[in-house]
C-alpha atoms as a printed R data frame, in Angstrom:
    type eleno elety resid chain resno       x       y       z
1   ATOM     1    CA   MET     A     1   2.299 -37.200   7.315
2   ATOM     2    CA   THR     A     2   0.357 -33.931   7.196
3   ATOM     3    CA   GLU     A     3  -2.512 -33.485   4.821
4   ATOM     4    CA   GLN     A     4  -2.036 -30.844   2.125
5   ATOM     5    CA   GLN     A     5  -4.401 -27.934   2.573
6   ATOM     6    CA   PHE     A     6  -5.924 -26.017  -0.278
7   ATOM     7    CA   TYR     A     7  -6.825 -22.362  -0.234
8   ATOM     8    CA   TYR     A     8  -7.506 -19.680  -2.790
9   ATOM     9    CA   GLU     A     9  -5.836 -16.355  -3.493
10  ATOM    10    CA   THR     A    10  -7.823 -13.686  -5.243
11  ATOM    11    CA   MET     A    11  -5.944 -10.650  -6.475
12  ATOM    12    CA   TYR     A    12  -8.092  -7.801  -7.644
13  ATOM    13    CA   ILE     A    13  -7.312  -4.321  -8.913
14  ATOM    14    CA   LEU     A    14  -9.433  -1.323  -8.008
15  ATOM    15    CA   ARG     A    15  -9.628   1.898 -10.016
16  ATOM    16    CA   PRO     A    16  -6.785   4.281  -9.059
17  ATOM    17    CA   ASP     A    17  -9.047   7.305  -8.560
18  ATOM    18    CA   ILE     A    18 -10.838   5.820  -5.525
19  ATOM    19    CA   ALA     A    19 -10.304   7.672  -2.238
20  ATOM    20    CA   GLU     A    20  -8.377   5.837   0.505
21  ATOM    21    CA   ASP     A    21 -11.465   5.588   2.761
22  ATOM    22    CA   ASP     A    22 -13.469   4.140  -0.116
23  ATOM    23    CA   VAL     A    23 -10.734   1.586  -0.786
24  ATOM    24    CA   THR     A    24 -11.105   0.172   2.738
25  ATOM    25    CA   ASN     A    25 -14.896   0.177   2.251
26  ATOM    26    CA   HIS     A    26 -14.484  -1.863  -0.965
27  ATOM    27    CA   ILE     A    27 -12.134  -4.315   0.749
28  ATOM    28    CA   ASP     A    28 -14.604  -4.739   3.628
29  ATOM    29    CA   LYS     A    29 -17.464  -5.150   1.137
30  ATOM    30    CA   TYR     A    30 -15.784  -7.988  -0.759
31  ATOM    31    CA   ASN     A    31 -14.602  -9.631   2.471
32  ATOM    32    CA   LYS     A    32 -18.184  -9.657   3.817
33  ATOM    33    CA   LEU     A    33 -19.555 -10.922   0.500
34  ATOM    34    CA   LEU     A    34 -17.036 -13.751   0.466
35  ATOM    35    CA   GLU     A    35 -18.087 -14.824   3.964
36  ATOM    36    CA   GLU     A    36 -21.770 -14.625   2.979
37  ATOM    37    CA   PHE     A    37 -21.021 -16.914   0.021
38  ATOM    38    CA   GLY     A    38 -19.512 -19.537   2.344
39  ATOM    39    CA   GLY     A    39 -15.828 -18.663   2.216
40  ATOM    40    CA   LYS     A    40 -13.494 -18.216   5.156
41  ATOM    41    CA   ILE     A    41 -11.046 -15.304   4.948
42  ATOM    42    CA   LEU     A    42  -7.479 -16.208   5.859
43  ATOM    43    CA   ASP     A    43  -5.815 -12.893   5.019
44  ATOM    44    CA   SER     A    44  -6.718  -9.657   3.290
45  ATOM    45    CA   GLN     A    45  -4.116  -7.064   2.318
46  ATOM    46    CA   MET     A    46  -4.120  -3.848   0.375
47  ATOM    47    CA   ARG     A    47  -0.919  -3.917  -1.686
48  ATOM    48    CA   GLY     A    48  -1.103  -0.273  -2.729
49  ATOM    49    CA   LYS     A    49  -1.281   1.685  -5.947
50  ATOM    50    CA   ARG     A    50   0.972   0.387  -8.699
51  ATOM    51    CA   ARG     A    51   1.572   1.010 -12.365
52  ATOM    52    CA   LEU     A    52  -0.188  -1.499 -14.619
53  ATOM    53    CA   ALA     A    53   1.741  -3.466 -17.227
54  ATOM    54    CA   TYR     A    54  -0.729  -2.259 -19.832
55  ATOM    55    CA   GLN     A    55  -3.663   0.124 -19.913
56  ATOM    56    CA   ILE     A    56  -6.954  -1.284 -18.593
57  ATOM    57    CA   ALA     A    57 -10.184   0.673 -19.153
58  ATOM    58    CA   LYS     A    58  -8.133   3.837 -19.768
59  ATOM    59    CA   HIS     A    59  -6.281   3.418 -16.454
60  ATOM    60    CA   ARG     A    60  -2.494   3.252 -16.240
61  ATOM    61    CA   GLU     A    61  -2.417   2.527 -12.474
62  ATOM    62    CA   GLY     A    62  -4.486   0.429 -10.098
63  ATOM    63    CA   ILE     A    63  -4.888  -0.328  -6.411
64  ATOM    64    CA   TYR     A    64  -3.951  -3.969  -5.793
65  ATOM    65    CA   VAL     A    65  -5.712  -6.054  -3.127
66  ATOM    66    CA   GLN     A    66  -4.770  -9.620  -2.196
67  ATOM    67    CA   LEU     A    67  -7.362 -11.860  -0.557
68  ATOM    68    CA   SER     A    68  -6.517 -15.364   0.745
69  ATOM    69    CA   HIS     A    69  -9.520 -17.542   1.537
70  ATOM    70    CA   GLN     A    70 -10.800 -21.078   1.967
71  ATOM    71    CA   GLY     A    71 -14.038 -22.694   0.930
72  ATOM    72    CA   ASP     A    72 -15.623 -25.399  -1.155
73  ATOM    73    CA   GLY     A    73 -14.897 -23.562  -4.409
74  ATOM    74    CA   GLN     A    74 -18.535 -22.631  -5.046
75  ATOM    75    CA   HIS     A    75 -17.997 -19.190  -3.491
76  ATOM    76    CA   ILE     A    76 -15.415 -18.189  -6.100
77  ATOM    77    CA   SER     A    77 -17.804 -17.796  -9.032
78  ATOM    78    CA   LYS     A    78 -20.129 -15.747  -6.826
79  ATOM    79    CA   ILE     A    79 -17.432 -13.351  -5.586
80  ATOM    80    CA   GLU     A    80 -15.997 -13.008  -9.099
81  ATOM    81    CA   LYS     A    81 -19.458 -12.209 -10.453
82  ATOM    82    CA   ALA     A    82 -19.822  -9.471  -7.822
83  ATOM    83    CA   MET     A    83 -16.427  -8.072  -8.873
84  ATOM    84    CA   ARG     A    84 -17.326  -8.260 -12.559
85  ATOM    85    CA   LEU     A    85 -20.556  -6.337 -11.959
86  ATOM    86    CA   GLY     A    86 -18.865  -3.748  -9.742
87  ATOM    87    CA   GLU     A    87 -17.599  -0.676 -11.562
88  ATOM    88    CA   ASP     A    88 -14.627  -0.173  -9.248
89  ATOM    89    CA   VAL     A    89 -12.852  -3.494  -9.942
90  ATOM    90    CA   ILE     A    90 -10.953  -3.323 -13.226
91  ATOM    91    CA   ARG     A    91  -9.328  -6.801 -13.029
92  ATOM    92    CA   TYR     A    92  -9.495  -9.888 -10.813
93  ATOM    93    CA   MET     A    93  -7.998 -13.361 -10.768
94  ATOM    94    CA   THR     A    94  -8.352 -16.307  -8.395
95  ATOM    95    CA   VAL     A    95  -5.706 -19.015  -8.090
96  ATOM    96    CA   LYS     A    96  -5.952 -22.282  -6.158
97  ATOM    97    CA   GLN     A    97  -2.986 -22.661  -3.812
98  ATOM    98    CA   GLU     A    98  -1.627 -25.747  -2.089
99  ATOM    99    CA   GLY     A    99   0.539 -25.842   1.026
100 ATOM   100    CA   PRO     A   100   0.678 -24.172   4.423
101 ATOM   101    CA   LEU     A   101  -2.084 -21.666   5.062
102 ATOM   102    CA   PRO     A   102  -1.028 -18.012   5.017
103 ATOM   103    CA   THR     A   103  -0.859 -16.297   8.383
104 ATOM   104    CA   PRO     A   104  -2.666 -12.969   8.563
105 ATOM   105    CA   LYS     A   105  -0.400  -9.951   8.742
106 ATOM   106    CA   PRO     A   106  -1.332  -7.709  11.688
107 ATOM   107    CA   SER     A   107  -2.702  -4.332  10.666
108 ATOM   108    CA   ASN     A   108  -2.004  -1.178  12.669
109 ATOM   109    CA   LYS     A   109  -5.674  -0.523  13.355
110 ATOM   110    CA   SER     A   110  -6.771  -3.895  14.708
111 ATOM   111    CA   SER     A   111  -3.688  -5.240  16.458
112 ATOM   112    CA   ASN     A   112  -3.140  -4.987  20.173
113 ATOM   113    CA   SER     A   113  -0.344  -2.568  21.133
114 ATOM   114    CA   SER     A   114   1.062  -4.900  23.801
115 ATOM   115    CA   ASP     A   115   1.355  -7.674  21.201
116 ATOM   116    CA   ASN     A   116   3.174  -5.251  18.907
117 ATOM   117    CA   GLN     A   117   5.554  -4.276  21.697
118 ATOM   118    CA   GLU     A   118   6.313  -7.945  22.407
119 ATOM   119    CA   ASN     A   119   6.976  -8.586  18.722
120 ATOM   120    CA   ILE     A   120   9.246  -5.529  18.538
121 ATOM   121    CA   LYS     A   121  11.206  -6.752  21.566
122 ATOM   122    CA   LYS     A   122  11.589 -10.217  19.989
123 ATOM   123    CA   VAL     A   123  12.902  -8.723  16.753
124 ATOM   124    CA   GLU     A   124  15.284  -6.406  18.629
125 ATOM   125    CA   ASN     A   125  16.615  -9.339  20.692
126 ATOM   126    CA   GLU     A   126  17.177 -11.399  17.549
127 ATOM   127    CA   LYS     A   127  18.963  -8.480  15.879
128 ATOM   128    CA   SER     A   128  21.224  -7.903  18.880
129 ATOM   129    CA   LYS     A   129  22.066 -11.636  19.022
130 ATOM   130    CA   ALA     A   130  22.972 -11.593  15.327
131 ATOM   131    CA   VAL     A   131  25.145  -8.482  15.780
132 ATOM   132    CA   ASN     A   132  26.897 -10.074  18.751
133 ATOM   133    CA   GLU     A   133  27.583 -13.221  16.729
134 ATOM   134    CA   ILE     A   134  29.069 -11.157  13.914
135 ATOM   135    CA   LEU     A   135  31.235  -9.238  16.372
136 ATOM   136    CA   GLU     A   136  32.448 -12.476  17.941
137 ATOM   137    CA   GLU     A   137  33.295 -13.890  14.523
138 ATOM   138    CA   SER     A   138  35.240 -10.752  13.621
139 ATOM   139    CA   LYS     A   139  37.426 -11.243  16.720
140 ATOM   140    CA   SER     A   140  38.423 -14.689  15.479
141 ATOM   141    CA   PRO     A   141  42.201 -15.010  14.829
142 ATOM   142    CA   ASN     A   142  41.480 -16.919  11.617
143 ATOM   143    CA   LEU     A   143  40.108 -13.813   9.908
144 ATOM   144    CA   LYS     A   144  42.510 -11.661   7.939
145 ATOM   145    CA   GLU     A   145  42.432  -7.973   8.829
146 ATOM   146    CA   VAL     A   146  40.862  -5.767   6.205
147 ATOM   147    CA   ASN     A   147  42.603  -2.535   5.325
148 ATOM   148    CA   THR     A   148  40.526   0.581   5.741
149 ATOM   149    CA   GLU     A   149  40.224   3.030   2.904
150 ATOM   150    CA   LYS     A   150  42.566   5.471   4.669
151 ATOM   151    CA   GLU     A   151  45.234   2.778   5.118
152 ATOM   152    CA   ILE     A   152  45.021   1.893   1.420
153 ATOM   153    CA   THR     A   153  45.421   5.516   0.274
154 ATOM   154    CA   ASP     A   154  48.296   6.021   2.750
155 ATOM   155    CA   SER     A   155  50.130   3.003   1.351
156 ATOM   156    CA   LYS     A   156  49.619   4.212  -2.233
157 ATOM   157    CA   GLU     A   157  51.050   7.640  -1.421
158 ATOM   158    CA   SER     A   158  54.256   6.252   0.057
């Protein structure tokens, strides 16, 4: 039996008027702070600018960032304090998760192009297999033929 693993997910919202370069700087800043406080980053993703459910500090939109991390739990209060004191974070929340650890999503900047090409080939092979299976199933004599739109209109006219 496998042991359940715990990890934390911190979702934080940055001000919407921050430039794209500054957004990556903020993400890097909080990632480095988390590691300094004893946490281990599992995944960090910028989820993009989205409309807020309600106005926060006169902002109607925010830039969402999701951060998955592990640690002893002591690092959470420290990273949340840094976010609270920062002027660019308008909301944050950390949730303890249980289950399989999240796998980092490859980013375009840091991933190896040969790995990407291999992944693309795998996906294309899987798609072509699925299409072939569907085509084979459609040739089955058990399936009833479906009338095309033209055949239906022709039969209505006559």
